[in-house]
C-alpha positions as CSV (number, residue, x, y, z in Angstrom):
1,M,-15.7,180.9,20.0
2,M,-12.7,182.4,18.5
3,I,-12.2,184.1,15.2
4,I,-8.9,183.2,13.6
5,A,-7.3,184.5,10.4
6,C,-6.1,181.7,8.1
7,D,-2.3,181.6,7.6
8,E,-2.8,180.6,4.0
9,C,-5.6,182.7,2.6
10,R,-6.0,185.4,5.3
11,N,-9.8,184.7,5.6
12,D,-11.4,184.7,9.0
13,F,-13.0,181.6,10.3
14,E,-14.7,180.7,13.6
15,V,-13.6,177.8,15.8
16,V,-14.4,176.7,19.3
17,E,-10.8,175.7,19.9
18,L,-7.6,175.9,17.8
19,P,-7.7,173.0,15.3
20,R,-4.8,170.5,15.3
21,R,-3.9,171.6,11.8
22,G,-3.1,175.1,13.3
23,K,-4.4,178.4,12.0
24,I,-5.4,177.0,8.6
25,C,-9.0,177.2,7.5
26,F,-10.7,174.0,6.3
27,K,-10.8,175.1,2.7
28,C,-7.0,175.5,2.6
29,H,-6.5,172.3,4.6
30,V,-8.5,170.3,2.1
31,K,-6.3,171.6,-0.8
32,T,-3.3,170.0,0.8
33,I,-4.8,166.5,1.1
34,R,-4.0,164.2,-1.7
35,L,-7.0,161.9,-2.2
36,G,-5.5,158.7,-3.5
37,F,-6.3,155.0,-3.2
38,T,-4.6,151.7,-3.4
39,Q,-7.7,149.4,-3.3
40,G,-10.1,149.2,-6.3
41,K,-7.8,150.5,-9.0
42,E,-8.8,147.6,-11.3
43,E,-12.4,149.0,-11.2
44,F,-11.3,151.8,-13.4
45,H,-9.5,149.7,-16.0
46,G,-10.8,146.7,-17.9
47,P,-14.4,145.4,-18.0
48,T,-17.1,147.2,-16.1
49,I,-19.1,145.5,-13.3
50,R,-22.0,144.9,-15.7
51,E,-19.7,143.3,-18.3
52,R,-18.2,141.0,-15.6
53,Q,-21.7,140.1,-14.4
54,E,-22.8,139.2,-17.9
55,Q,-19.6,137.2,-18.5
56,T,-20.3,135.3,-15.2
57,I,-23.9,134.6,-16.4
58,R,-22.6,133.3,-19.8
59,D,-20.0,131.1,-18.1
60,A,-22.6,129.7,-15.7
61,K,-25.0,128.9,-18.6
62,I,-22.2,127.1,-20.5
63,N,-21.5,125.0,-17.4
64,G,-25.2,124.1,-17.1
65,Y,-26.2,126.4,-14.2
66,N,-29.2,128.8,-14.3
67,P,-28.2,131.9,-12.4
68,E,-31.0,134.0,-11.0
69,P,-31.0,137.2,-9.1
70,V,-31.6,137.0,-5.3
71,G,-32.9,140.3,-4.0
72,T,-30.9,143.1,-5.4
73,R,-27.6,141.2,-5.6
74,W,-26.5,138.4,-7.9
75,V,-25.3,135.2,-6.2
């Protein structure tokens, strides 16, 4: 075990071996990570999952189908 002083915040932290990120504690390391995404952006704009589900059910009934839940998921 080694006790290392963080280069960013000067707090001491314990490690077994020097991390690949260098002498930077996990707290400071996480601050530098930009959590972005490219998949699923449409989930945050437009109709919700519930609204899309209800629309699918309405469309199915119009077309003469009787959709029913199968387990916990709709098919």
